[in-house]
Each structure stands twice: as C-alpha cells, then as structure tokens.
VOGU-3710 file (C-alpha; in Angstrom, 3 decimals, decimal comma):
1> mktgivgsgf> 0,468/-0,136/0,001  1,036/3,394/-1,449  1,035/6,948/0,106  1,745/10,055/-1,613  2,813/13,151/0,376  2,669/16,401/-1,889  4,526/19,067/0,305  7,794/18,225/2,488  7,638/21,135/4,880  7,097/20,510/8,469
11> vgataayalv> 3,446/19,082/7,793  4,127/17,045/5,109  7,683/15,657/6,362  6,453/15,178/10,024  2,664/13,306/8,441  5,386/10,889/6,752  7,522/10,020/9,726  4,583/9,455/11,839  3,141/7,119/8,459  6,808/5,351/9,532
21> mrgvgrrvvl> 6,424/5,329/13,984  2,753/3,544/13,518  3,973/1,592/10,296  0,604/2,145/7,929  1,679/0,708/4,532  4,378/0,055/2,874  5,628/2,652/0,964  5,759/6,699/1,017  6,558/8,895/-1,573  7,259/12,575/-0,953
31> vdmnkaraaa> 6,673/15,049/-4,136  7,689/19,177/-3,678  8,329/21,502/-5,756  12,129/21,973/-3,933  13,389/18,071/-5,278  16,241/18,708/-3,079  14,054/19,346/-0,211  11,609/16,343/-0,840  15,003/13,865/-1,326  16,971/14,963/2,171
41> eaddilhavp> 13,595/14,402/3,976  13,105/11,111/2,594  16,974/10,240/3,252  16,319/11,402/6,668  13,063/9,445/7,346  14,182/6,540/6,109  17,019/6,419/8,188  14,493/6,310/11,033  13,078/3,058/9,768  15,389/0,493/11,427
51> fahqlevtsg> 13,955/1,803/14,903  10,451/1,420/13,927  8,599/-0,180/10,997  10,001/-1,506/7,751  8,712/1,291/4,922  10,278/2,147/1,938  10,119/6,028/1,783  11,330/7,669/-1,499  10,724/11,251/-2,804  9,676/11,664/-6,429
61> eyadlvgckv> 7,660/13,100/-9,096  3,697/13,143/-9,816  4,056/10,380/-11,892  5,623/8,459/-8,747  1,975/8,601/-7,550  0,544/5,909/-9,863  -0,834/3,554/-7,588  -1,365/5,582/-4,312  -4,341/4,590/-2,104  -4,039/7,856/-0,382
71> vvvaagvgqk> -2,316/11,370/-1,504  -1,805/13,458/1,083  -1,926/17,734/0,356  0,255/19,310/2,335  1,641/21,783/-0,004  1,506/25,776/0,480  3,016/28,568/2,657  2,772/28,130/6,082  0,980/30,294/8,893  2,658/33,223/10,026
81> pgetrlellg> 2,441/34,525/13,489  -0,481/36,203/14,525  -2,351/35,060/11,384  -5,576/33,449/11,088  -6,132/30,624/9,251  -8,854/32,067/6,717  -6,049/34,823/6,061  -3,782/32,190/4,709  -6,508/31,459/1,572  -4,884/34,594/-0,395
91> rnakvfeqvi> -1,719/32,856/-0,235  -2,748/28,631/-0,606  -5,626/28,734/-3,087  -4,212/29,062/-6,190  -1,443/26,532/-5,291  -4,451/23,703/-5,360  -5,351/24,798/-9,119  -2,089/23,269/-10,607  -1,290/20,337/-7,588  -4,856/18,855/-7,536
101> pnilnyapqa> -5,080/18,437/-11,359  -1,385/17,190/-11,309  -2,100/14,623/-8,557  -5,047/13,411/-10,027  -3,542/12,833/-13,766  -1,408/10,161/-12,040  -3,452/8,938/-8,541  -7,186/9,214/-10,649  -8,476/6,300/-7,606  -6,806/7,994/-4,683
111> illiatnpvd> -8,727/9,365/-1,448  -7,501/13,264/-1,161  -6,484/13,938/1,934  -5,835/17,789/2,104  -4,041/19,613/5,211  -3,088/22,567/3,910  -4,663/25,396/5,872  -7,697/26,590/5,640  -8,335/23,591/5,689  -12,407/23,629/5,024
121> vmthiaahya> -11,920/26,138/2,407  -9,101/23,905/0,792  -10,456/20,987/1,203  -13,941/22,729/-0,527  -11,591/24,232/-3,371  -9,706/20,903/-3,752  -12,729/19,008/-4,257  -14,084/21,760/-6,888  -11,303/20,819/-8,846  -11,557/16,945/-8,306
131> aqmgvpsshv> -14,660/17,147/-9,506  -13,912/18,768/-12,619  -11,921/15,340/-13,440  -14,610/13,378/-12,269  -13,977/12,473/-8,855  -16,659/12,166/-6,174  -16,657/14,735/-3,218  -16,362/11,793/-0,943  -13,285/11,196/-2,194  -11,945/14,341/-0,850
141> igsgttldta> -11,149/14,393/2,924  -9,573/17,734/4,807  -8,227/16,744/8,270  -10,527/19,078/9,937  -10,774/18,922/13,542  -9,124/15,516/13,804  -6,412/17,624/15,879  -8,771/19,654/17,916  -10,243/17,067/18,630  -7,825/14,849/20,013
151> rlrtllgrhl> -6,792/18,478/22,157  -9,999/18,552/23,757  -10,051/14,697/24,432  -6,225/15,093/25,589  -7,317/18,293/27,886  -10,202/16,458/29,837  -8,128/13,865/30,096  -5,750/15,301/32,087  -8,591/17,422/34,170  -10,402/13,861/34,626
161> kvdsqhihay> -7,466/12,264/35,415  -8,788/9,701/32,868  -6,932/8,376/29,936  -8,202/9,820/26,866  -8,943/7,502/24,719  -11,738/6,494/26,769  -13,060/10,397/26,128  -15,462/10,372/23,634  -15,715/14,402/22,623  -15,989/16,026/19,183
171> vlgehgdsev> -14,842/19,536/17,910  -17,252/20,629/15,257  -17,506/23,191/12,660  -14,390/25,396/11,159  -11,216/24,776/11,777  -10,051/27,644/13,164  -11,216/30,746/15,365  -15,141/29,905/15,182  -15,083/26,176/15,634  -17,449/24,474/18,025
181> lpwslvtvgg> -17,081/22,339/21,666  -20,325/21,181/22,154  -20,320/19,927/25,855  -23,832/17,923/25,785  -22,002/15,534/23,746  -19,020/14,759/26,192  -19,244/10,926/27,646  -16,862/9,298/29,408  -16,216/5,642/29,054  -20,227/5,762/27,786
191> ipleefctdr> -21,381/7,902/30,936  -22,458/11,606/30,129  -19,622/14,385/31,651  -21,372/16,077/34,381  -22,551/12,295/35,785  -19,238/11,244/35,306  -18,023/13,954/38,050  -20,703/13,605/40,378  -20,162/10,256/40,722  -16,045/10,476/41,680
201> evsicpddyv> -14,504/12,961/43,401  -13,448/15,371/40,752  -15,639/18,697/39,405  -16,134/20,599/36,192  -16,795/23,558/36,429  -17,853/26,713/34,565  -14,798/28,171/34,758  -13,512/24,508/33,530  -15,390/24,750/30,147  -13,876/28,100/29,516
211> eidekvrraa> -10,020/27,401/30,280  -10,620/23,858/27,901  -12,311/25,951/25,451  -9,962/28,616/24,982  -6,567/25,878/25,139  -8,284/24,315/22,337  -8,689/27,099/19,947  -5,841/28,832/20,789  -3,842/26,383/20,721  -2,189/26,532/17,072
221> yhiidgkgat> -1,470/30,453/18,200  0,468/29,227/20,876  2,642/26,610/19,600  3,100/29,331/16,291  4,131/31,785/18,619  6,296/29,761/20,670  8,321/27,424/17,833  7,014/29,633/14,435  4,781/26,249/13,420  2,503/22,862/14,544
231> yygigsaiar> 3,025/20,258/13,243  3,539/17,093/15,567  -0,099/17,067/16,615  -1,354/17,145/12,910  1,314/15,141/11,641  0,100/12,371/13,705  -3,739/13,104/12,806  -3,028/12,457/9,385  -0,988/9,244/10,118  -4,180/7,996/11,516
241> iveviqqder> -6,707/9,336/8,879  -4,646/7,926/6,008  -4,282/4,393/8,299  -8,354/4,233/8,572  -8,316/4,365/4,607  -5,715/1,896/4,140  -6,625/-0,563/6,668  -10,309/0,059/5,560  -10,790/0,464/9,304  -14,595/2,473/9,367
251> siltvctpmp> -13,603/4,737/12,021  -15,399/8,311/12,991  -13,390/10,998/12,648  -13,971/14,981/12,941  -12,707/15,340/9,410  -14,116/17,961/6,798  -15,901/17,099/3,024  -18,827/19,269/1,269  -21,825/19,025/2,648  -25,155/20,428/0,613
261> dvagvqnvtv> -26,427/21,708/4,027  -24,850/22,170/7,614  -27,028/23,854/10,601  -28,781/25,762/7,567  -26,207/26,763/5,777  -25,729/25,535/2,194  -23,130/24,153/-0,206  -20,109/24,509/2,838  -16,912/22,357/4,078  -16,732/22,090/7,895
271> slpnliggeg> -16,085/19,062/10,116  -18,891/16,677/11,336  -18,016/13,115/12,646  -17,799/11,270/9,512  -17,585/7,281/9,123  -14,374/6,831/7,180  -13,363/3,415/5,601  -11,075/2,710/2,090  -13,583/4,346/-0,210  -13,225/7,810/1,726
281> iiqtffpnln> -16,431/9,345/3,305  -19,119/6,410/3,969  -21,835/8,211/6,264  -21,420/11,953/7,564  -23,478/11,958/11,030  -24,941/14,855/12,208  -25,196/14,943/16,193  -28,194/15,667/18,513  -26,827/19,612/19,203  -28,626/21,627/22,188
291> pketaalras> -30,243/25,109/20,730  -26,778/27,058/21,912  -24,775/24,500/20,202  -26,476/24,140/16,986  -26,396/28,568/16,329  -22,752/28,056/17,338  -22,178/25,403/14,319  -24,021/27,732/12,212  -22,483/30,359/12,769  -19,080/28,618/12,086
301> aqtvrsvidk> -20,609/27,152/8,495  -21,121/30,744/7,626  -17,611/32,064/8,381  -16,430/29,338/5,777  -19,534/29,677/3,556  -18,763/33,664/3,140  -14,878/32,737/2,540  -16,111/30,492/-0,249  -18,317/33,402/-1,492  -15,704/35,526/-2,191
311> lel> -14,395/32,774/-4,422  -17,110/32,390/-7,020  -16,483/28,788/-7,124
//
C-alpha cells in the first residue's frame, strides 16, 4: 500500500515520519517543488526505519504517485505568527489549481487528504477541482478538526485523570476561531460528563469549560508564537486518517468534506463526525446538539461559507 505526500515542509515531512512510526502501508513517496528538500526529508526519515517499521520512503515526481491509495496534500505556505487560518487563503488557493489536477492525472483513484490551511476552504477548493476530473467529493477529505478533537480529549483526560482514549468528545465546524466544542455530547466511558463527575471525587465547572475551550481554540496560536509552526500533532492526525483509509477501518473521525447543508448553511465544508473507510467518506453524522450549540455550528459554517462565496467557485 502506497501513500503519496505532496508538500514536504514541516507538516508533510512529519506526517511521513508518523506513518513510519505507526507502520502504515508499505511505501511513502514525497513530492515537492523543492526536489532537494523532498529528497533530504525522505532520506532522513528512511534512516528511522530500522527503529520503527519496515517502510520504503522515497522522493519523486507526480508520476510516482501512480498506485497511491491515499495522497496527502500539504502543499502551500505556512501560517505566520498572528495570522488566522482564513487569512492564509489568498496565498494558498492558487496553489491547488495546479496541484490537484497534477495529482489526479497520475492517481485518479486516490483518496485526497487535504492538510493545507485554511483546511475547510482548501478542501472545498480541492473538491471543486477534483469534480472537474470526475472525482466524487467523498474522495476528498480534509483533516478538519481531527487534531482539535484530540486536543479536547487530551485536556479533558488530564483534568479528569482519565485516559483520553476513553473520552468521547468532538470539535465541530471550522478548524479555526469559530470551531464549536459541544459539551452536551461529552461522555467518559459512555457516561455523560457531568454524571461521571458527580459519581467521583472530581469536578468540572463553567470556569473549567472556558479554560479548556480557550486552550483548544487557541492552541495553534500559542504553539506558533513559541516555535513558529505546528506539525507533530497534525502530522500524527494525518497518519491516523491515512491508516483508517489504508486498512478500511470504518472509524468515525471529525474530518471535513463538502456537504449540501450544515445547520441551514448550503454547500459548505466544515467538520462533522464522519464514518471513513477504504473508499473515503462513507457517511456523515449530524449530532443531536442543543439550541446554543446548533446556533454556534451554523455561525461557524457561515464563516466558512462567506469565504467560499468570495472565491466564486
């Protein structure tokens, strides 16, 4: 099983490294306009193989994407300190006009996994160009709020002193400032959050919700201020999504893909829980949110839609 990664900057290279660490597939191919960078990253990651899993890691051209089950798209410019994800759009949208057709010319059956920010709008753009080549939107997936969901579960696990893998919570909507943390959906070991806290010597109060919300929502800004870019978390999230597709796991992840309607907003791409397998998006679920959460999701979807409108796709 072969995975292609277009864009070998921090995110693309870290995703390749995470694939090796997880042992996902058999081959990873890095493609980048900067061929020397792609070759150097491939060699460096290949040298980690003896300490992890036996994968072949190479660099190449678009033609080397032939036979890829998944192609990760991490091409584009990085987020600057203080810059919102939506502000990246003007600098990244034109990149996809060339990249998406180039990928699909050689790997028309591949699932496209979009990681370039602002990921919701970039996924919408990718689906637009893919549709012109006969590729269904179910084959175009954005990493969405997969990382945000992991951040939420991690912070809740730390607060509750529970393994985060036993916490079910989702971040919905835009991967960005308007994202929605629906507390009404949170369960711990299948038990609603507040009930779980009542039965144990642990509490969670409105101030805790606000603090966790802020840490999830502002995580990228904090990391970028400190080190210039985020890549370990998103690289690991990408590797997990690739694993689900490659192994046809049928897992539920908060990725994004174009939807005809989200909370009353038409033709928009934001994150919701999606069942994913070997053929991409299998089914999208619309959680039963309370009125306040529904309004927040509608506002988030409208934020993304307002940017898409400017593109005149």
